[in-house]
MARDRENGU-834721 format. One record per residue (C-alpha): x, y, z; residue number from 1; chain. Coordinates in steps of 0.25 Angstrom, whole numbers, plus 2048, in hexadecimal, padded with zeros to 3 digits. Example, Ala and Ser with C-alpha at 12.3 -4.5 7.8 and 13.67 -1.06 7.14 Angstrom:
% residues 2
<r u="831" v="7EE" w="81F" i="1" ch="A"/>
<r u="837" v="7FC" w="81D" i="2" ch="A"/>
% end
This chain:
% residues 297
<r u="800" v="800" w="800" i="1" ch="A"/>
<r u="80C" v="809" w="803" i="2" ch="A"/>
<r u="812" v="806" w="7F6" i="3" ch="A"/>
<r u="805" v="80A" w="7EF" i="4" ch="A"/>
<r u="804" v="817" w="7F6" i="5" ch="A"/>
<r u="813" v="81A" w="7F3" i="6" ch="A"/>
<r u="812" v="816" w="7E4" i="7" ch="A"/>
<r u="805" v="81C" w="7DF" i="8" ch="A"/>
<r u="80C" v="822" w="7D4" i="9" ch="A"/>
<r u="80F" v="815" w="7CE" i="10" ch="A"/>
<r u="801" v="810" w="7CE" i="11" ch="A"/>
<r u="7FD" v="818" w="7C2" i="12" ch="A"/>
<r u="809" v="813" w="7BA" i="13" ch="A"/>
<r u="805" v="804" w="7BE" i="14" ch="A"/>
<r u="7F7" v="806" w="7B9" i="15" ch="A"/>
<r u="7FB" v="80C" w="7AC" i="16" ch="A"/>
<r u="805" v="800" w="7A9" i="17" ch="A"/>
<r u="7F9" v="7F7" w="7AC" i="18" ch="A"/>
<r u="7F0" v="7FE" w="7A3" i="19" ch="A"/>
<r u="7FA" v="7FD" w="798" i="20" ch="A"/>
<r u="7FC" v="7EE" w="79A" i="21" ch="A"/>
<r u="7EC" v="7EC" w="79A" i="22" ch="A"/>
<r u="7EA" v="7F5" w="78D" i="23" ch="A"/>
<r u="7F5" v="7ED" w="786" i="24" ch="A"/>
<r u="7EF" v="7E0" w="78A" i="25" ch="A"/>
<r u="7E1" v="7E4" w="786" i="26" ch="A"/>
<r u="7E6" v="7EA" w="779" i="27" ch="A"/>
<r u="7EF" v="7DE" w="775" i="28" ch="A"/>
<r u="7E9" v="7D2" w="77B" i="29" ch="A"/>
<r u="7F2" v="7C9" w="773" i="30" ch="A"/>
<r u="7FE" v="7D0" w="779" i="31" ch="A"/>
<r u="7F8" v="7CE" w="787" i="32" ch="A"/>
<r u="7F7" v="7BF" w="785" i="33" ch="A"/>
<r u="803" v="7BB" w="77E" i="34" ch="A"/>
<r u="80B" v="7B0" w="784" i="35" ch="A"/>
<r u="819" v="7B2" w="789" i="36" ch="A"/>
<r u="81E" v="7AB" w="77C" i="37" ch="A"/>
<r u="81A" v="7B8" w="774" i="38" ch="A"/>
<r u="81D" v="7C3" w="77F" i="39" ch="A"/>
<r u="82C" v="7C4" w="77A" i="40" ch="A"/>
<r u="828" v="7CA" w="76D" i="41" ch="A"/>
<r u="827" v="7D9" w="769" i="42" ch="A"/>
<r u="818" v="7DA" w="768" i="43" ch="A"/>
<r u="811" v="7E6" w="760" i="44" ch="A"/>
<r u="802" v="7E7" w="761" i="45" ch="A"/>
<r u="7FA" v="7EE" w="756" i="46" ch="A"/>
<r u="7EB" v="7F0" w="756" i="47" ch="A"/>
<r u="7E6" v="7ED" w="748" i="48" ch="A"/>
<r u="7D7" v="7EE" w="749" i="49" ch="A"/>
<r u="7CC" v="7EC" w="753" i="50" ch="A"/>
<r u="7CF" v="7DE" w="75A" i="51" ch="A"/>
<r u="7DC" v="7DC" w="752" i="52" ch="A"/>
<r u="7EA" v="7DE" w="757" i="53" ch="A"/>
<r u="7F7" v="7DB" w="750" i="54" ch="A"/>
<r u="802" v="7D6" w="759" i="55" ch="A"/>
<r u="811" v="7D5" w="753" i="56" ch="A"/>
<r u="81D" v="7D0" w="75A" i="57" ch="A"/>
<r u="82C" v="7CE" w="757" i="58" ch="A"/>
<r u="834" v="7C4" w="75F" i="59" ch="A"/>
<r u="843" v="7C5" w="760" i="60" ch="A"/>
<r u="848" v="7B7" w="761" i="61" ch="A"/>
<r u="83E" v="7B5" w="76D" i="62" ch="A"/>
<r u="832" v="7AD" w="767" i="63" ch="A"/>
<r u="836" v="79F" w="765" i="64" ch="A"/>
<r u="845" v="7A4" w="765" i="65" ch="A"/>
<r u="844" v="7AB" w="758" i="66" ch="A"/>
<r u="840" v="7B8" w="752" i="67" ch="A"/>
<r u="831" v="7B9" w="74F" i="68" ch="A"/>
<r u="826" v="7C2" w="74A" i="69" ch="A"/>
<r u="817" v="7C0" w="74D" i="70" ch="A"/>
<r u="80B" v="7C8" w="749" i="71" ch="A"/>
<r u="7FE" v="7C5" w="750" i="72" ch="A"/>
<r u="7F1" v="7CA" w="74C" i="73" ch="A"/>
<r u="7E7" v="7CA" w="758" i="74" ch="A"/>
<r u="7D8" v="7CA" w="753" i="75" ch="A"/>
<r u="7CD" v="7CB" w="75D" i="76" ch="A"/>
<r u="7C0" v="7C3" w="75C" i="77" ch="A"/>
<r u="7B6" v="7C9" w="752" i="78" ch="A"/>
<r u="7C0" v="7CD" w="748" i="79" ch="A"/>
<r u="7BD" v="7C7" w="73A" i="80" ch="A"/>
<r u="7C7" v="7BD" w="733" i="81" ch="A"/>
<r u="7C6" v="7B8" w="724" i="82" ch="A"/>
<r u="7CF" v="7AE" w="71D" i="83" ch="A"/>
<r u="7D1" v="7B4" w="70F" i="84" ch="A"/>
<r u="7D8" v="7AD" w="703" i="85" ch="A"/>
<r u="7E0" v="7B3" w="6F8" i="86" ch="A"/>
<r u="7DA" v="7B4" w="6EA" i="87" ch="A"/>
<r u="7D8" v="7A6" w="6E4" i="88" ch="A"/>
<r u="7E5" v="7A0" w="6DE" i="89" ch="A"/>
<r u="7ED" v="7AB" w="6E3" i="90" ch="A"/>
<r u="7F5" v="7AF" w="6F0" i="91" ch="A"/>
<r u="7F5" v="7BD" w="6F7" i="92" ch="A"/>
<r u="7FC" v="7C3" w="702" i="93" ch="A"/>
<r u="7F5" v="7C3" w="710" i="94" ch="A"/>
<r u="7F6" v="7D2" w="70F" i="95" ch="A"/>
<r u="7EF" v="7D2" w="702" i="96" ch="A"/>
<r u="7E4" v="7C9" w="706" i="97" ch="A"/>
<r u="7E2" v="7D2" w="713" i="98" ch="A"/>
<r u="7E2" v="7DF" w="70A" i="99" ch="A"/>
<r u="7D8" v="7D9" w="700" i="100" ch="A"/>
<r u="7CE" v="7D6" w="70C" i="101" ch="A"/>
<r u="7D0" v="7E3" w="714" i="102" ch="A"/>
<r u="7D5" v="7DA" w="720" i="103" ch="A"/>
<r u="7DA" v="7E0" w="72C" i="104" ch="A"/>
<r u="7E5" v="7D5" w="72E" i="105" ch="A"/>
<r u="7E9" v="7C8" w="728" i="106" ch="A"/>
<r u="7F2" v="7BC" w="729" i="107" ch="A"/>
<r u="7F5" v="7B2" w="71E" i="108" ch="A"/>
<r u="7ED" v="7A5" w="71E" i="109" ch="A"/>
<r u="7EF" v="797" w="71B" i="110" ch="A"/>
<r u="7F8" v="78E" w="712" i="111" ch="A"/>
<r u="7F7" v="790" w="703" i="112" ch="A"/>
<r u="7FD" v="78C" w="6F6" i="113" ch="A"/>
<r u="809" v="795" w="6F2" i="114" ch="A"/>
<r u="808" v="791" w="6E3" i="115" ch="A"/>
<r u="7FD" v="791" w="6D9" i="116" ch="A"/>
<r u="7F1" v="78F" w="6DB" i="117" ch="A"/>
<r u="7F4" v="795" w="6E9" i="118" ch="A"/>
<r u="7E9" v="795" w="6F3" i="119" ch="A"/>
<r u="7E7" v="78E" w="700" i="120" ch="A"/>
<r u="7EC" v="780" w="703" i="121" ch="A"/>
<r u="7E3" v="780" w="70F" i="122" ch="A"/>
<r u="7D4" v="77F" w="711" i="123" ch="A"/>
<r u="7CF" v="78D" w="70F" i="124" ch="A"/>
<r u="7C1" v="792" w="710" i="125" ch="A"/>
<r u="7BD" v="7A1" w="70E" i="126" ch="A"/>
<r u="7AF" v="7A7" w="711" i="127" ch="A"/>
<r u="7AA" v="799" w="711" i="128" ch="A"/>
<r u="7B0" v="795" w="703" i="129" ch="A"/>
<r u="7BA" v="789" w="703" i="130" ch="A"/>
<r u="7C6" v="78E" w="6FB" i="131" ch="A"/>
<r u="7D1" v="783" w="6FD" i="132" ch="A"/>
<r u="7D2" v="776" w="703" i="133" ch="A"/>
<r u="7DD" v="770" w="70C" i="134" ch="A"/>
<r u="7E8" v="76C" w="702" i="135" ch="A"/>
<r u="7F3" v="761" w="705" i="136" ch="A"/>
<r u="7FE" v="767" w="70E" i="137" ch="A"/>
<r u="80B" v="75F" w="711" i="138" ch="A"/>
<r u="80A" v="763" w="720" i="139" ch="A"/>
<r u="800" v="759" w="724" i="140" ch="A"/>
<r u="7FF" v="754" w="732" i="141" ch="A"/>
<r u="7F9" v="747" w="738" i="142" ch="A"/>
<r u="7EB" v="74B" w="738" i="143" ch="A"/>
<r u="7E0" v="744" w="72F" i="144" ch="A"/>
<r u="7DD" v="748" w="721" i="145" ch="A"/>
<r u="7EB" v="74D" w="71E" i="146" ch="A"/>
<r u="7E8" v="75B" w="723" i="147" ch="A"/>
<r u="7F5" v="763" w="723" i="148" ch="A"/>
<r u="7FA" v="76A" w="730" i="149" ch="A"/>
<r u="7F8" v="777" w="728" i="150" ch="A"/>
<r u="7E9" v="773" w="727" i="151" ch="A"/>
<r u="7E7" v="76F" w="735" i="152" ch="A"/>
<r u="7DE" v="77A" w="739" i="153" ch="A"/>
<r u="7D7" v="786" w="733" i="154" ch="A"/>
<r u="7D4" v="795" w="735" i="155" ch="A"/>
<r u="7C5" v="798" w="733" i="156" ch="A"/>
<r u="7BD" v="7A5" w="734" i="157" ch="A"/>
<r u="7AE" v="7A4" w="738" i="158" ch="A"/>
<r u="7A6" v="7B1" w="737" i="159" ch="A"/>
<r u="7B4" v="7B8" w="737" i="160" ch="A"/>
<r u="7B9" v="7B2" w="744" i="161" ch="A"/>
<r u="7C6" v="7AA" w="743" i="162" ch="A"/>
<r u="7C8" v="79C" w="748" i="163" ch="A"/>
<r u="7D4" v="792" w="748" i="164" ch="A"/>
<r u="7D0" v="783" w="746" i="165" ch="A"/>
<r u="7D6" v="776" w="747" i="166" ch="A"/>
<r u="7D2" v="76B" w="73D" i="167" ch="A"/>
<r u="7CC" v="75E" w="741" i="168" ch="A"/>
<r u="7CE" v="750" w="73A" i="169" ch="A"/>
<r u="7C3" v="753" w="72F" i="170" ch="A"/>
<r u="7C9" v="754" w="721" i="171" ch="A"/>
<r u="7BF" v="75F" w="71E" i="172" ch="A"/>
<r u="7C0" v="766" w="72B" i="173" ch="A"/>
<r u="7C3" v="774" w="726" i="174" ch="A"/>
<r u="7B6" v="773" w="71D" i="175" ch="A"/>
<r u="7AD" v="772" w="729" i="176" ch="A"/>
<r u="7B2" v="77E" w="730" i="177" ch="A"/>
<r u="7A7" v="788" w="732" i="178" ch="A"/>
<r u="7AE" v="795" w="72D" i="179" ch="A"/>
<r u="7AE" v="79F" w="722" i="180" ch="A"/>
<r u="7BD" v="79E" w="720" i="181" ch="A"/>
<r u="7C6" v="793" w="723" i="182" ch="A"/>
<r u="7D5" v="790" w="720" i="183" ch="A"/>
<r u="7DC" v="783" w="725" i="184" ch="A"/>
<r u="7EA" v="785" w="72A" i="185" ch="A"/>
<r u="7F4" v="77F" w="735" i="186" ch="A"/>
<r u="7F9" v="77A" w="73D" i="187" ch="A"/>
<r u="7F0" v="77D" w="748" i="188" ch="A"/>
<r u="7F8" v="783" w="753" i="189" ch="A"/>
<r u="7EE" v="784" w="75F" i="190" ch="A"/>
<r u="7E0" v="77E" w="762" i="191" ch="A"/>
<r u="7D9" v="782" w="76F" i="192" ch="A"/>
<r u="7E6" v="788" w="775" i="193" ch="A"/>
<r u="7EE" v="77B" w="773" i="194" ch="A"/>
<r u="7F9" v="779" w="76A" i="195" ch="A"/>
<r u="7F7" v="770" w="75E" i="196" ch="A"/>
<r u="801" v="766" w="75A" i="197" ch="A"/>
<r u="80A" v="76A" w="74F" i="198" ch="A"/>
<r u="810" v="761" w="745" i="199" ch="A"/>
<r u="81F" v="761" w="744" i="200" ch="A"/>
<r u="823" v="765" w="736" i="201" ch="A"/>
<r u="82B" v="770" w="72F" i="202" ch="A"/>
<r u="81E" v="778" w="72D" i="203" ch="A"/>
<r u="81C" v="779" w="73C" i="204" ch="A"/>
<r u="82A" v="779" w="742" i="205" ch="A"/>
<r u="831" v="783" w="739" i="206" ch="A"/>
<r u="830" v="792" w="73C" i="207" ch="A"/>
<r u="828" v="79A" w="732" i="208" ch="A"/>
<r u="81F" v="7A6" w="731" i="209" ch="A"/>
<r u="812" v="7A2" w="737" i="210" ch="A"/>
<r u="803" v="7A7" w="736" i="211" ch="A"/>
<r u="7F9" v="7A2" w="740" i="212" ch="A"/>
<r u="7EB" v="7A5" w="745" i="213" ch="A"/>
<r u="7E7" v="7A3" w="754" i="214" ch="A"/>
<r u="7DA" v="7A5" w="75C" i="215" ch="A"/>
<r u="7DA" v="7A8" w="76A" i="216" ch="A"/>
<r u="7CF" v="7A3" w="774" i="217" ch="A"/>
<r u="7C8" v="7B0" w="774" i="218" ch="A"/>
<r u="7C7" v="7B0" w="764" i="219" ch="A"/>
<r u="7D2" v="7B9" w="762" i="220" ch="A"/>
<r u="7DA" v="7B5" w="755" i="221" ch="A"/>
<r u="7E9" v="7B7" w="753" i="222" ch="A"/>
<r u="7EF" v="7B7" w="745" i="223" ch="A"/>
<r u="7FE" v="7B5" w="747" i="224" ch="A"/>
<r u="80A" v="7B5" w="73E" i="225" ch="A"/>
<r u="818" v="7B2" w="741" i="226" ch="A"/>
<r u="823" v="7B7" w="737" i="227" ch="A"/>
<r u="82E" v="7AE" w="734" i="228" ch="A"/>
<r u="839" v="7AA" w="72A" i="229" ch="A"/>
<r u="841" v="7B7" w="72E" i="230" ch="A"/>
<r u="84C" v="7BB" w="738" i="231" ch="A"/>
<r u="842" v="7C4" w="73F" i="232" ch="A"/>
<r u="837" v="7B9" w="740" i="233" ch="A"/>
<r u="83B" v="7AA" w="740" i="234" ch="A"/>
<r u="82D" v="7A5" w="73F" i="235" ch="A"/>
<r u="826" v="79A" w="747" i="236" ch="A"/>
<r u="825" v="78B" w="747" i="237" ch="A"/>
<r u="816" v="786" w="749" i="238" ch="A"/>
<r u="819" v="783" w="757" i="239" ch="A"/>
<r u="81E" v="791" w="75A" i="240" ch="A"/>
<r u="811" v="797" w="753" i="241" ch="A"/>
<r u="809" v="78E" w="75B" i="242" ch="A"/>
<r u="80F" v="793" w="768" i="243" ch="A"/>
<r u="80E" v="7A2" w="763" i="244" ch="A"/>
<r u="7FF" v="7A0" w="760" i="245" ch="A"/>
<r u="7FD" v="79A" w="76E" i="246" ch="A"/>
<r u="805" v="7A5" w="775" i="247" ch="A"/>
<r u="7FC" v="7AF" w="76E" i="248" ch="A"/>
<r u="7F0" v="7A8" w="775" i="249" ch="A"/>
<r u="7EA" v="7A1" w="769" i="250" ch="A"/>
<r u="7E1" v="794" w="76C" i="251" ch="A"/>
<r u="7E0" v="790" w="75E" i="252" ch="A"/>
<r u="7EA" v="793" w="753" i="253" ch="A"/>
<r u="7EE" v="78E" w="745" i="254" ch="A"/>
<r u="7FA" v="790" w="73C" i="255" ch="A"/>
<r u="7F8" v="797" w="72E" i="256" ch="A"/>
<r u="801" v="798" w="722" i="257" ch="A"/>
<r u="80E" v="79E" w="726" i="258" ch="A"/>
<r u="81C" v="79F" w="720" i="259" ch="A"/>
<r u="81C" v="7AA" w="715" i="260" ch="A"/>
<r u="80D" v="7AB" w="716" i="261" ch="A"/>
<r u="80D" v="7B0" w="724" i="262" ch="A"/>
<r u="807" v="7BF" w="724" i="263" ch="A"/>
<r u="7FF" v="7C8" w="72C" i="264" ch="A"/>
<r u="7F9" v="7D4" w="727" i="265" ch="A"/>
<r u="7F2" v="7E0" w="72F" i="266" ch="A"/>
<r u="7EB" v="7EB" w="728" i="267" ch="A"/>
<r u="7F2" v="7E8" w="71B" i="268" ch="A"/>
<r u="800" v="7E7" w="721" i="269" ch="A"/>
<r u="808" v="7DB" w="723" i="270" ch="A"/>
<r u="80C" v="7DB" w="731" i="271" ch="A"/>
<r u="816" v="7CF" w="732" i="272" ch="A"/>
<r u="822" v="7CB" w="729" i="273" ch="A"/>
<r u="81E" v="7C1" w="71E" i="274" ch="A"/>
<r u="82A" v="7B8" w="71B" i="275" ch="A"/>
<r u="828" v="7B6" w="70C" i="276" ch="A"/>
<r u="832" v="7C1" w="708" i="277" ch="A"/>
<r u="83C" v="7BC" w="713" i="278" ch="A"/>
<r u="83C" v="7CA" w="719" i="279" ch="A"/>
<r u="837" v="7CF" w="727" i="280" ch="A"/>
<r u="82D" v="7D9" w="721" i="281" ch="A"/>
<r u="81E" v="7D9" w="71D" i="282" ch="A"/>
<r u="821" v="7D7" w="70E" i="283" ch="A"/>
<r u="822" v="7C8" w="70D" i="284" ch="A"/>
<r u="814" v="7C4" w="70C" i="285" ch="A"/>
<r u="811" v="7B7" w="705" i="286" ch="A"/>
<r u="804" v="7B6" w="6FC" i="287" ch="A"/>
<r u="7FA" v="7AC" w="703" i="288" ch="A"/>
<r u="7ED" v="7A5" w="700" i="289" ch="A"/>
<r u="7E5" v="7AA" w="70C" i="290" ch="A"/>
<r u="7E5" v="7B3" w="718" i="291" ch="A"/>
<r u="7DE" v="7B5" w="725" i="292" ch="A"/>
<r u="7D8" v="7C3" w="726" i="293" ch="A"/>
<r u="7D3" v="7CB" w="732" i="294" ch="A"/>
<r u="7C8" v="7D3" w="72A" i="295" ch="A"/>
<r u="7C1" v="7DC" w="734" i="296" ch="A"/>
<r u="7C0" v="7DE" w="743" i="297" ch="A"/>
% end
């Protein structure tokens, strides 16, 4: 009590500091909930639109013992998502697809053919119309019907809300999903807050640029890209990506196409460092077959 009487001038400073901390936590809920794994990064938080915040962080040899660069777009429940393809038999940059649709933000979508006739090699449904089946993929696992690990789940939109789903053992599983937009992808990283087993192969164990979608328990969606193939950003193995998605608070998460395709666009600007030009700048975008768009708050 005597300390309180003798230090009343300190109390306003303490209150001010507490208010700042509370405001930061309310303004950037992702920042407030990151696990210790991600605290070591230099995080920058940028409001994008109502209910949408961009978080970016550089890690200097302190995320999995390497330089890394992450972009996380945090999207509150109620914001609309769409899966949009490039024009038929062509590819387009993620930024071009986003611009053509007037999207607020976008990330690259699922796997595709890089040579003619181009197009998705994974099941794709847009606005209820089936545009592509699952094609044969060499990265098969031990599940029935020869489903590839890169077709082991799906991203789906229903009335604009985004969901991450794991396939069952039915060959036509994705056809029965009740959703307007669906694209298969994989491997699935998290289901119900638990790690999914990951097959040990080059696709999973090598570090590469990665793109992923995660969903938190409250319905918040995280679009995540990790740069790679560069001195400033080593990229992530699939296990490392799984750990990042869990550290960000996701209960469900899935890997999308990565490598040179990995791109995030916000308000028409590429905010990560796509690797196709082998430079750590925003100019290395690769044309892709589809993208996941944030279209309106």
